[in-house]
N, C-alpha and C positions, 0 to 999 in steps of 0.2 A: 325861405325855402327856394332853392334854385330850380331852374327849368328841368334839369336832368332828373331830379327826384319827383317831380310832379306826375310823371307818367308811370312810375313804378307801382306795381300792385302792393297792397298791404302786406307787410311781413318781408318784403324784398330788400329792406334796408340792410340786412345782414346782422342786425343787433337784436338781442333778446329783449322783448318788451317788459320783462320782469326785472332783469338785472343789468342789461346793457352789454353783456358779453357777446362775442360772435356766435351766430346760430350754428347748430349742427343739423345736417340734413335729416338725420333720424328723428329729431324732435322739432323740426321746423314749425313754427317760427321761433321756437325756444332754443336755448342752448343745452338743456339737460332735462331729464325726467323730473327732477326736483322743481324746476321752474314751470314745467307743464302742469305738475300737480298743484303748485301754488295758484296758478291761473284757474284750474278747474275748481279748486276750493273756493276761490273768490266768486265764481259763478254760482256754485251750489249754495253758498251762504248769503247770496244776495248783495254782495259788496259792489257789484257792477250795476245795481239797479239805479234807474233814473228817478230821483225824487219827484213826486207829483203833488202839487198844491191844489186841493179841491176847493172851489169857490162856492160861496152861498149864492143861490139864485137871487137876482135883484128884486123880483116880484114873488112874494110868498105864495100867491095864488097860481103861479105859472105851472107848478107841478100838477095841480088839479085839472088845469085846462088841457094838458097833453093827453090825459087818459080818457 
């Protein structure tokens, strides 16, 4: 990444994050309604969720002591 791109706000690159085509002002940061809808669908279906790994407590009695 060069220094010129480091200070640009997200979505200011001029490329659609879904397909890479140039953005349209009406649908910014996307290029079309279709790409905006694809992104919305990904949010609604949980595709953008960050996976979480839950760990077991090291001490089985730890849960009882906290209450």
